[in-house]
MDAnalysis code that builds the backbone (N, CA, C; Angstrom):
import MDAnalysis as mda
import numpy as np

u = mda.Universe.empty(633, n_residues=211, atom_resindex=np.repeat(np.arange(211), 3), trajectory=True)
u.add_TopologyAttr("name", ["N", "CA", "C"] * 211)
u.add_TopologyAttr("resid", np.arange(1, 212))
u.add_TopologyAttr("resname", ["MET", "GLY", "LEU", "ARG", "ARG", "THR", "PRO", "LEU", "VAL", "ARG", "GLY", "GLU", "TYR", "TYR", "HIS", "ILE", "TYR", "ASN", "ARG", "GLY", "VAL", "GLU", "LYS", "ARG", "GLU", "ILE", "PHE", "LEU", "ASP", "LYS", "GLU", "ASP", "TYR", "PHE", "HIS", "PHE", "LEU", "LYS", "LEU", "LEU", "TYR", "ILE", "CYS", "ASN", "SER", "ASN", "LYS", "SER", "ILE", "THR", "LEU", "ARG", "ASN", "ILE", "SER", "ASP", "ASN", "PHE", "ASP", "ARG", "GLY", "GLU", "THR", "ILE", "VAL", "ASP", "ILE", "GLY", "ALA", "TYR", "CYS", "ILE", "MET", "PRO", "ASN", "HIS", "PHE", "HIS", "VAL", "LEU", "CYS", "TYR", "GLU", "LYS", "ILE", "GLU", "ASN", "GLY", "ILE", "SER", "THR", "PHE", "MET", "LYS", "LYS", "LEU", "SER", "THR", "ALA", "TYR", "ALA", "MET", "TYR", "PHE", "ASN", "LYS", "LYS", "TYR", "ILE", "ARG", "THR", "GLY", "ILE", "LEU", "PHE", "GLN", "GLY", "ARG", "PHE", "LYS", "SER", "GLU", "HIS", "ALA", "ASN", "THR", "ASP", "GLY", "TYR", "LEU", "LYS", "TYR", "LEU", "TYR", "ALA", "TYR", "ILE", "HIS", "LEU", "ASN", "PRO", "ALA", "LYS", "LEU", "LYS", "ASN", "PRO", "LYS", "TRP", "LYS", "GLU", "ASP", "LYS", "THR", "HIS", "LYS", "SER", "LYS", "GLU", "LEU", "LEU", "ILE", "PHE", "VAL", "LYS", "LYS", "TYR", "PRO", "TYR", "SER", "SER", "LEU", "TYR", "GLU", "TYR", "LEU", "ASN", "ASN", "LYS", "ILE", "LYS", "ILE", "THR", "ASN", "PRO", "ALA", "SER", "PHE", "PRO", "SER", "TYR", "PHE", "PRO", "ASN", "ILE", "LYS", "SER", "HIS", "ILE", "ASP", "ASP", "LEU", "PHE", "GLN", "TRP", "LEU", "SER", "THR", "GLN", "ASN", "THR"])
u.atoms.positions = np.array([
    [85.169, 73.463, 87.706],
    [85.770, 74.671, 87.145],
    [87.125, 74.336, 86.553],
    [87.367, 74.721, 85.298],
    [88.603, 74.393, 84.629],
    [89.754, 75.251, 85.104],
    [90.955, 74.881, 84.645],
    [92.136, 75.633, 85.006],
    [92.120, 76.994, 84.325],
    [92.670, 77.988, 85.006],
    [92.766, 79.317, 84.434],
    [93.759, 79.316, 83.283],
    [93.367, 79.919, 82.170],
    [94.229, 79.936, 80.994],
    [95.538, 80.662, 81.281],
    [95.451, 81.714, 82.098],
    [96.635, 82.454, 82.510],
    [96.899, 82.168, 83.981],
    [97.846, 81.260, 84.293],
    [98.125, 80.949, 85.705],
    [98.597, 82.193, 86.441],
    [98.204, 82.303, 87.690],
    [98.613, 83.428, 88.519],
    [99.824, 83.002, 89.336],
    [100.962, 83.597, 89.044],
    [102.230, 83.180, 89.627],
    [102.736, 84.247, 90.591],
    [103.181, 83.800, 91.731],
    [103.725, 84.713, 92.727],
    [104.902, 85.499, 92.149],
    [104.918, 86.813, 92.423],
    [106.009, 87.651, 91.951],
    [105.794, 88.232, 90.568],
    [104.569, 88.067, 90.009],
    [104.274, 88.575, 88.677],
    [103.128, 89.596, 88.741],
    [102.991, 90.362, 87.662],
    [101.973, 91.408, 87.562],
    [100.826, 90.957, 86.646],
    [99.599, 91.353, 87.014],
    [98.435, 90.937, 86.241],
    [97.408, 92.058, 86.135],
    [96.796, 92.114, 84.968],
    [95.642, 92.987, 84.742],
    [94.404, 92.152, 85.049],
    [93.666, 92.548, 86.073],
    [92.479, 91.829, 86.525],
    [91.246, 92.665, 86.183],
    [90.218, 92.019, 85.649],
    [89.016, 92.780, 85.310],
    [87.800, 91.863, 85.288],
    [86.640, 92.481, 85.437],
    [85.377, 91.751, 85.333],
    [84.257, 92.761, 85.108],
    [83.124, 92.271, 84.629],
    [81.979, 93.139, 84.366],
    [80.719, 92.513, 84.931],
    [79.661, 93.288, 84.928],
    [78.385, 92.790, 85.409],
    [77.808, 91.745, 84.478],
    [77.057, 90.805, 85.039],
    [76.421, 89.771, 84.233],
    [75.519, 90.435, 83.191],
    [75.555, 89.911, 81.981],
    [74.793, 90.470, 80.855],
    [75.158, 91.942, 80.602],
    [76.380, 92.296, 81.006],
    [76.902, 93.660, 80.821],
    [76.071, 94.719, 81.544],
    [75.356, 94.298, 82.575],
    [74.515, 95.220, 83.316],
    [75.374, 96.162, 84.142],
    [74.849, 97.334, 84.461],
    [75.540, 98.270, 85.329],
    [75.522, 97.729, 86.755],
    [76.669, 97.786, 87.398],
    [76.794, 97.257, 88.762],
    [77.167, 98.349, 89.764],
    [77.353, 99.560, 89.276],
    [77.567, 100.716, 90.144],
    [76.543, 101.764, 89.725],
    [75.525, 101.935, 90.552],
    [74.378, 102.747, 90.162],
    [74.357, 104.134, 90.797],
    [75.103, 104.322, 91.873],
    [75.180, 105.642, 92.483],
    [76.524, 105.794, 93.196],
    [76.759, 106.966, 93.766],
    [78.046, 107.240, 94.410],
    [78.324, 106.283, 95.551],
    [77.297, 105.920, 96.276],
    [77.469, 105.001, 97.397],
    [78.051, 103.680, 96.928],
    [77.590, 103.190, 95.773],
    [78.099, 101.929, 95.235],
    [79.586, 102.031, 94.900],
    [79.956, 103.104, 94.225],
    [81.370, 103.293, 93.868],
    [82.243, 103.347, 95.112],
    [81.830, 104.150, 96.082],
    [82.658, 104.304, 97.274],
    [82.672, 103.049, 98.136],
    [81.606, 102.275, 98.088],
    [81.613, 101.005, 98.814],
    [82.625, 100.048, 98.174],
    [82.680, 100.026, 96.848],
    [83.640, 99.161, 96.172],
    [85.070, 99.620, 96.462],
    [85.302, 100.924, 96.495],
    [86.623, 101.440, 96.848],
    [87.006, 100.987, 98.262],
    [86.050, 101.059, 99.161],
    [86.291, 100.611, 100.531],
    [86.664, 99.128, 100.558],
    [85.971, 98.342, 99.743],
    [86.249, 96.909, 99.694],
    [87.620, 96.613, 99.079],
    [88.042, 97.432, 98.108],
    [89.373, 97.249, 97.534],
    [90.440, 97.319, 98.619],
    [90.204, 98.173, 99.594],
    [91.140, 98.312, 100.712],
    [90.956, 97.196, 101.737],
    [89.729, 96.995, 102.178],
    [89.458, 96.059, 103.265],
    [89.754, 94.608, 102.887],
    [89.367, 94.213, 101.674],
    [89.506, 92.809, 101.276],
    [90.948, 92.417, 100.984],
    [91.823, 93.396, 100.853],
    [93.238, 93.117, 100.635],
    [93.906, 92.903, 101.989],
    [93.579, 91.790, 102.603],
    [94.012, 91.516, 103.967],
    [94.181, 90.021, 104.187],
    [95.102, 89.666, 105.051],
    [95.266, 88.249, 105.393],
    [94.295, 87.809, 106.475],
    [93.425, 88.735, 106.888],
    [92.442, 88.423, 107.914],
    [91.117, 88.005, 107.289],
    [90.348, 87.243, 108.045],
    [88.977, 86.967, 107.652],
    [88.159, 88.226, 107.942],
    [87.322, 88.608, 106.986],
    [86.620, 89.875, 107.087],
    [85.129, 89.663, 107.362],
    [84.611, 90.351, 108.383],
    [83.181, 90.437, 108.634],
    [82.822, 91.912, 108.568],
    [82.190, 92.311, 107.475],
    [82.017, 93.742, 107.193],
    [81.260, 94.484, 108.284],
    [80.300, 93.833, 108.911],
    [79.521, 94.549, 109.926],
    [80.368, 94.898, 111.146],
    [81.536, 94.259, 111.257],
    [82.414, 94.542, 112.393],
    [83.543, 95.508, 112.047],
    [83.528, 96.026, 110.814],
    [84.592, 96.924, 110.371],
    [84.320, 98.341, 110.879],
    [85.291, 98.922, 111.555],
    [85.171, 100.297, 112.037],
    [86.119, 101.197, 111.249],
    [86.051, 102.479, 111.503],
    [86.878, 103.438, 110.780],
    [88.365, 103.245, 111.056],
    [88.710, 102.676, 112.203],
    [90.119, 102.458, 112.542],
    [90.541, 101.006, 112.304],
    [89.885, 100.359, 111.345],
    [90.165, 98.961, 111.019],
    [91.622, 98.761, 110.620],
    [92.272, 97.788, 111.238],
    [93.646, 97.415, 110.905],
    [93.591, 96.140, 110.072],
    [93.871, 96.257, 108.777],
    [93.737, 95.091, 107.901],
    [94.913, 94.125, 107.995],
    [95.979, 94.488, 108.704],
    [97.132, 93.600, 108.826],
    [97.929, 93.542, 107.539],
    [98.532, 92.400, 107.267],
    [99.343, 92.229, 106.067],
    [98.450, 92.111, 104.827],
    [98.852, 92.771, 103.764],
    [98.103, 92.677, 102.505],
    [98.492, 91.400, 101.766],
    [97.598, 90.939, 100.888],
    [97.855, 89.706, 100.151],
    [98.159, 89.955, 98.675],
    [97.893, 91.176, 98.214],
    [98.297, 91.598, 96.868],
    [98.784, 93.038, 96.977],
    [99.479, 93.484, 95.947],
    [99.799, 94.903, 95.829],
    [99.089, 95.430, 94.595],
    [98.489, 96.604, 94.721],
    [97.711, 97.206, 93.642],
    [98.455, 98.416, 93.095],
    [98.652, 98.444, 91.785],
    [99.346, 99.553, 91.155],
    [98.415, 100.546, 90.505],
    [97.263, 100.073, 90.041],
    [96.288, 100.949, 89.385],
    [94.919, 100.273, 89.434],
    [93.874, 101.090, 89.397],
    [92.515, 100.560, 89.343],
    [91.597, 101.602, 88.740],
    [90.465, 101.146, 88.242],
    [89.439, 102.047, 87.733],
    [88.094, 101.337, 87.816],
    [87.101, 102.044, 88.333],
    [85.747, 101.494, 88.439],
    [84.853, 102.234, 87.457],
    [84.221, 101.465, 86.568],
    [83.319, 102.011, 85.560],
    [81.897, 101.526, 85.851],
    [80.888, 102.115, 85.213],
    [79.508, 101.744, 85.564],
    [79.205, 100.248, 85.505],
    [79.767, 99.519, 84.536],
    [79.425, 98.089, 84.434],
    [80.635, 97.162, 84.519],
    [81.808, 97.705, 84.874],
    [82.984, 96.845, 85.003],
    [84.067, 97.545, 85.821],
    [85.137, 96.805, 86.086],
    [86.265, 97.385, 86.817],
    [87.572, 96.777, 86.315],
    [88.663, 97.505, 86.548],
    [90.018, 97.052, 86.215],
    [90.903, 97.214, 87.446],
    [91.786, 96.250, 87.666],
    [92.768, 96.349, 88.747],
    [94.102, 95.799, 88.240],
    [95.168, 96.551, 88.451],
    [96.512, 96.074, 88.132],
    [97.116, 95.556, 89.428],
    [97.401, 94.246, 89.465],
    [97.810, 93.585, 90.702],
    [99.185, 92.944, 90.594],
    [99.830, 92.873, 91.737],
    [101.067, 92.112, 91.898],
    [100.757, 90.930, 92.808],
    [101.052, 89.716, 92.346],
    [100.786, 88.506, 93.134],
    [101.829, 88.414, 94.239],
    [101.463, 88.876, 95.408],
    [102.389, 89.018, 96.528],
    [102.654, 87.697, 97.246],
    [101.611, 86.909, 97.421],
    [101.728, 85.591, 98.046],
    [101.000, 84.578, 97.158],
    [101.266, 83.324, 97.344],
    [100.604, 82.294, 96.539],
    [99.091, 82.363, 96.749],
    [98.351, 82.401, 95.633],
    [96.885, 82.486, 95.634],
    [96.374, 83.827, 96.190],
    [97.245, 84.816, 96.267],
    [96.843, 86.107, 96.812],
    [95.765, 86.780, 95.982],
    [95.944, 86.830, 94.668],
    [94.963, 87.488, 93.802],
    [93.630, 86.763, 93.834],
    [93.673, 85.443, 93.754],
    [92.430, 84.664, 93.773],
    [91.671, 84.866, 95.084],
    [92.401, 84.863, 96.200],
    [91.760, 85.075, 97.500],
    [91.180, 86.474, 97.600],
    [91.955, 87.456, 97.161],
    [91.502, 88.844, 97.182],
    [90.245, 89.026, 96.337],
    [90.255, 88.473, 95.133],
    [89.115, 88.651, 94.234],
    [87.879, 87.917, 94.728],
    [88.071, 86.783, 95.365],
    [86.923, 86.063, 95.924],
    [86.272, 86.887, 97.022],
    [87.100, 87.460, 97.905],
    [86.573, 88.313, 98.975],
    [85.853, 89.526, 98.395],
    [86.512, 90.179, 97.438],
    [85.981, 91.405, 96.847],
    [84.665, 91.157, 96.128],
    [84.638, 90.160, 95.262],
    [83.449, 89.875, 94.463],
    [82.277, 89.438, 95.333],
    [82.557, 88.571, 96.302],
    [81.500, 88.080, 97.185],
    [80.924, 89.210, 98.030],
    [81.809, 90.015, 98.605],
    [81.355, 91.098, 99.479],
    [80.530, 92.123, 98.707],
    [80.988, 92.469, 97.490],
    [80.242, 93.483, 96.750],
    [78.904, 92.930, 96.246],
    [78.884, 91.682, 95.798],
    [77.638, 91.077, 95.321],
    [76.601, 91.014, 96.446],
    [77.059, 90.680, 97.653],
    [76.140, 90.622, 98.793],
    [75.580, 92.010, 99.098],
    [76.453, 93.003, 99.066],
    [76.023, 94.388, 99.301],
    [75.015, 94.827, 98.241],
    [75.343, 94.588, 96.973],
    [74.506, 95.040, 95.868],
    [73.147, 94.347, 95.895],
    [73.129, 93.035, 96.084],
    [71.872, 92.288, 96.077],
    [70.963, 92.698, 97.233],
    [71.576, 92.972, 98.386],
    [70.764, 93.406, 99.532],
    [70.199, 94.800, 99.286],
    [71.023, 95.691, 98.775],
    [70.591, 97.070, 98.560],
    [69.488, 97.162, 97.518],
    [69.637, 96.406, 96.433],
    [68.691, 96.514, 95.323],
    [67.673, 95.372, 95.285],
    [67.595, 94.628, 96.381],
    [66.597, 93.570, 96.565],
    [66.573, 92.641, 95.349],
    [67.695, 92.007, 95.112],
    [67.797, 91.064, 94.002],
    [68.525, 89.815, 94.472],
    [68.481, 88.772, 93.652],
    [69.191, 87.527, 93.942],
    [69.980, 87.111, 92.707],
    [70.850, 86.142, 92.887],
    [71.600, 85.615, 91.758],
    [72.975, 86.239, 91.614],
    [73.700, 85.750, 90.612],
    [75.063, 86.217, 90.396],
    [75.066, 87.652, 89.887],
    [76.114, 88.373, 90.210],
    [76.232, 89.767, 89.798],
    [77.297, 89.945, 88.718],
    [78.373, 89.174, 88.826],
    [79.478, 89.316, 87.887],
    [79.419, 88.262, 86.782],
    [80.021, 88.587, 85.668],
    [80.013, 87.723, 84.490],
    [81.086, 86.642, 84.638],
    [80.774, 85.629, 85.434],
    [81.722, 84.542, 85.660],
    [82.868, 84.973, 86.556],
    [83.907, 84.144, 86.611],
    [85.056, 84.485, 87.430],
    [85.860, 85.593, 86.756],
    [86.659, 86.272, 87.537],
    [87.408, 87.408, 87.011],
    [88.374, 86.986, 85.901],
    [88.636, 87.914, 84.997],
    [89.567, 87.671, 83.900],
    [90.941, 88.192, 84.285],
    [91.983, 87.605, 83.722],
    [93.340, 88.031, 84.048],
    [94.225, 87.993, 82.815],
    [95.106, 88.963, 82.727],
    [96.108, 89.014, 81.674],
    [97.466, 89.254, 82.324],
    [98.435, 88.442, 81.945],
    [99.768, 88.539, 82.521],
    [100.514, 89.726, 81.908],
    [100.939, 90.655, 82.734],
    [101.749, 91.781, 82.254],
    [103.202, 91.330, 82.262],
    [103.557, 90.592, 81.222],
    [104.845, 89.893, 81.216],
    [105.967, 90.641, 80.522],
    [105.703, 91.875, 80.098],
    [106.767, 92.703, 79.537],
    [106.707, 94.088, 80.164],
    [107.842, 94.743, 80.196],
    [107.900, 96.070, 80.776],
    [107.016, 97.048, 80.008],
    [107.030, 96.924, 78.687],
    [106.225, 97.813, 77.860],
    [104.738, 97.653, 78.117],
    [104.285, 96.394, 78.259],
    [102.862, 96.158, 78.484],
    [102.439, 96.635, 79.867],
    [103.300, 96.442, 80.856],
    [102.980, 96.887, 82.211],
    [102.825, 98.405, 82.252],
    [103.719, 99.117, 81.580],
    [103.612, 100.572, 81.530],
    [102.357, 101.002, 80.766],
    [102.047, 100.297, 79.678],
    [100.847, 100.606, 78.888],
    [99.581, 100.492, 79.733],
    [99.556, 99.529, 80.656],
    [98.357, 99.311, 81.464],
    [98.019, 100.511, 82.341],
    [99.032, 101.264, 82.753],
    [98.750, 102.474, 83.527],
    [97.945, 103.464, 82.692],
    [98.293, 103.580, 81.422],
    [97.540, 104.470, 80.535],
    [96.162, 103.888, 80.241],
    [96.111, 102.613, 79.903],
    [94.845, 101.981, 79.538],
    [93.825, 102.057, 80.678],
    [94.264, 101.719, 81.881],
    [93.352, 101.708, 83.027],
    [92.934, 103.127, 83.407],
    [93.884, 104.029, 83.465],
    [93.573, 105.394, 83.895],
    [92.805, 106.198, 82.854],
    [92.877, 105.786, 81.593],
    [92.131, 106.503, 80.551],
    [90.765, 105.880, 80.286],
    [90.423, 104.821, 80.986],
    [89.120, 104.178, 80.782],
    [87.951, 105.151, 80.909],
    [87.964, 106.079, 81.885],
    [86.824, 106.993, 82.022],
    [86.599, 107.887, 80.811],
    [87.580, 108.021, 79.932],
    [87.391, 108.844, 78.727],
    [86.207, 108.339, 77.911],
    [85.905, 107.053, 78.026],
    [84.779, 106.478, 77.284],
    [83.437, 107.014, 77.784],
    [83.411, 107.503, 79.014],
    [82.178, 108.099, 79.532],
    [81.948, 109.471, 78.921],
    [83.017, 110.141, 78.570],
    [82.948, 111.456, 77.937],
    [82.687, 111.325, 76.443],
    [83.366, 110.368, 75.820],
    [83.219, 110.115, 74.381],
    [83.436, 108.629, 74.138],
    [82.345, 107.843, 74.051],
    [82.456, 106.390, 73.928],
    [83.340, 105.914, 72.771],
    [83.467, 106.722, 71.738],
    [84.256, 106.317, 70.570],
    [85.453, 107.241, 70.358],
    [86.052, 107.670, 71.460],
    [87.114, 108.654, 71.333],
    [88.319, 108.128, 70.553],
    [88.580, 106.828, 70.616],
    [89.728, 106.276, 69.893],
    [89.520, 106.342, 68.378],
    [88.286, 106.154, 67.955],
    [87.983, 106.205, 66.523],
    [87.682, 107.619, 66.052],
    [87.269, 108.463, 66.982],
    [86.888, 109.832, 66.654],
    [88.141, 110.704, 66.530],
    [88.550, 110.994, 65.319],
    [89.780, 111.757, 65.091],
    [89.635, 113.230, 65.461],
    [88.416, 113.651, 65.807],
    [88.209, 115.054, 66.168],
    [88.153, 115.247, 67.684],
    [88.370, 114.171, 68.442],
    [88.251, 114.313, 69.893],
    [89.302, 115.296, 70.420],
    [88.937, 115.967, 71.500],
    [89.803, 116.987, 72.091],
    [90.565, 116.387, 73.261],
    [91.846, 116.159, 73.046],
    [92.675, 115.464, 74.024],
    [92.715, 116.179, 75.368],
    [92.807, 117.494, 75.360],
    [92.901, 118.245, 76.614],
    [91.630, 118.092, 77.442],
    [90.475, 118.128, 76.783],
    [89.204, 117.986, 77.501],
    [89.075, 116.587, 78.100],
    [89.485, 115.588, 77.342],
    [89.426, 114.221, 77.856],
    [90.366, 114.038, 79.042],
    [91.551, 114.625, 78.952],
    [92.516, 114.507, 80.040],
    [91.978, 115.171, 81.307],
    [91.370, 116.329, 81.175],
    [90.773, 117.009, 82.330],
    [89.702, 116.130, 82.964],
    [88.903, 115.481, 82.114],
    [87.833, 114.621, 82.618],
    [88.389, 113.441, 83.410],
    [89.394, 112.736, 82.856],
    [89.917, 111.560, 83.552],
    [90.673, 111.965, 84.822],
    [91.279, 113.146, 84.830],
    [91.979, 113.613, 86.029],
    [91.003, 113.857, 87.179],
    [89.787, 114.267, 86.846],
    [88.790, 114.565, 87.877],
    [87.937, 113.358, 88.238],
    [88.059, 112.279, 87.477],
    [87.234, 111.099, 87.736],
    [87.615, 110.512, 89.101],
    [86.681, 110.438, 90.042],
    [87.041, 110.091, 91.423],
    [87.170, 108.608, 91.726],
    [86.889, 107.750, 90.749],
    [86.855, 106.319, 91.042],
    [87.995, 105.562, 90.365],
    [89.146, 106.178, 90.306],
    [90.326, 105.493, 89.764],
    [91.546, 105.877, 90.571],
    [92.596, 105.099, 90.440],
    [93.821, 105.370, 91.191],
    [94.528, 106.618, 90.694],
    [94.193, 107.100, 89.502],
    [94.785, 108.350, 89.040],
    [94.411, 109.478, 89.998],
    [93.175, 109.498, 90.438],
    [92.713, 110.491, 91.407],
    [93.510, 110.352, 92.707],
    [93.783, 109.122, 93.088],
    [94.555, 108.851, 94.302],
    [95.977, 109.396, 94.164],
    [96.602, 109.147, 93.018],
    [97.965, 109.617, 92.777],
    [98.020, 111.144, 92.704],
    [97.101, 111.740, 91.952],
    [97.145, 113.183, 91.734],
    [96.914, 113.969, 93.013],
    [96.117, 113.423, 93.903],
    [95.792, 114.119, 95.139],
    [96.649, 113.658, 96.317],
    [97.669, 112.854, 96.001],
    [98.613, 112.381, 97.018],
    [97.891, 111.746, 98.213],
    [96.888, 110.915, 97.882],
    [96.127, 110.207, 98.907],
    [96.261, 108.710, 98.688],
    [97.499, 108.242, 98.770],
    [97.789, 106.837, 98.513],
    [97.243, 105.986, 99.652],
    [96.294, 105.132, 99.328],
    [95.711, 104.243, 100.341],
    [95.512, 102.843, 99.785],
    [94.804, 102.759, 98.678],
    [94.523, 101.446, 98.087],
    [95.736, 100.918, 97.339],
    [96.450, 101.798, 96.668],
    [97.604, 101.377, 95.864],
    [98.865, 101.255, 96.719],
    [99.840, 100.529, 96.156],
    [101.165, 100.430, 96.757],
    [102.197, 100.593, 95.650],
    [102.481, 101.840, 95.268],
    [103.374, 102.101, 94.139],
    [104.762, 101.498, 94.306],
    [105.201, 101.293, 95.543],
    [106.558, 100.804, 95.784],
    [106.803, 99.421, 95.190],
    [105.745, 98.661, 94.965],
    [105.897, 97.303, 94.419],
    [105.902, 97.272, 92.894],
    [105.835, 98.456, 92.275],
    [105.774, 98.540, 90.817],
    [106.937, 99.393, 90.306],
    [107.355, 99.164, 89.059],
    [108.441, 99.974, 88.494],
    [108.094, 101.458, 88.504],
    [109.101, 102.286, 88.709],
    [108.894, 103.744, 88.732],
    [108.997, 104.304, 87.321],
    [107.920, 104.156, 86.567],
    [107.902, 104.672, 85.200],
    [107.801, 106.190, 85.176],
    [107.202, 106.743, 86.236],
    [106.934, 108.182, 86.250],
    [107.567, 108.786, 87.507],
    [108.656, 109.541, 87.357],
    [109.352, 110.091, 88.525],
    [108.523, 111.106, 89.301],
    [107.499, 111.656, 88.657],
    [106.633, 112.606, 89.337],
    [105.264, 112.609, 88.650],
    [104.320, 113.302, 89.255],
    [102.957, 113.341, 88.735],
    [102.910, 113.957, 87.335],
    [103.689, 115.000, 87.128],
    [103.678, 115.678, 85.833],
    [104.061, 114.718, 84.701],
    [105.058, 113.874, 84.953],
    [105.486, 112.947, 83.902],
    [104.399, 111.935, 83.586],
    [103.624, 111.547, 84.598],
    [102.513, 110.621, 84.384],
    [101.420, 111.285, 83.548],
    [101.088, 112.527, 83.879],
    [100.072, 113.263, 83.128],
    [100.540, 113.500, 81.696],
    [101.813, 113.840, 81.529],
    [102.360, 114.055, 80.185],
    [102.251, 112.780, 79.355],
    [102.495, 111.634, 79.996],
    [102.404, 110.355, 79.296],
    [100.969, 110.076, 78.867],
    [100.006, 110.362, 79.753],
    [98.597, 110.155, 79.415],
    [98.171, 111.067, 78.274],
    [98.620, 112.322, 78.323],
    [98.256, 113.263, 77.264],
    [98.859, 112.829, 75.934],
    [100.089, 112.356, 75.971],
    [100.724, 111.887, 74.741],
    [99.957, 110.689, 74.174],
    [99.511, 109.802, 75.062],
    [98.775, 108.618, 74.619],
    [97.439, 109.036, 73.989],
    [96.771, 110.006, 74.628],
    [95.522, 110.520, 74.075],
    [95.762, 111.168, 72.717],
    [96.831, 111.913, 72.622],
    [97.116, 112.661, 71.401],
    [97.473, 111.743, 70.237],
    [98.197, 110.653, 70.528],
    [98.594, 109.753, 69.442],
    [97.412, 109.006, 68.874],
    [96.329, 108.889, 69.676],
    [95.118, 108.245, 69.167],
    [94.310, 109.205, 68.307],
    [94.760, 110.441, 68.265],
    [94.016, 111.480, 67.567],
    [94.733, 111.887, 66.271],
    [95.524, 110.949, 65.730],
    [96.291, 111.242, 64.503],
    [95.891, 110.268, 63.397],
])
């Protein structure tokens, strides 16, 4: 395996993403989505994980990455990560990908790889790009409502915003409902002093694509 084009450096922010092999759907029902959400929490741990031994009061100990945003789509996912310890993201993603692939293959009676190679990463090396990623990741579900909303100049920004606000498989839902569990906002810049400012920013981003 060759070197990663974008090295993962401790103390930096990264956009992490991957999709199903051959662009296949990898989340087929609600159980799949919620299992992946559970893994986002459980696998972010310095402990060795045996899923069959995980109980509702599981103490994951120290986390190995900090997550600022995430979104799970039918055939791919996005995670905005902070490299908290050396090799933290790589370790986290190995745990996450392996655990979910094992779950999926057992449930759907299949074999072979599930994800399209190793995860992809982009360094969020500027303040502007890091802030943009919050909009990009949280607005991903808009494509389920209108796959070509960026090109469609007639799209209705308010309807799309309502849809993404209600989408249950992204950190926007976590932020809006004040149920912070998977994310750790404290490790990321405070671009939005309150929920309203975050929603206003998303609406503005949607609206500017409609001009």
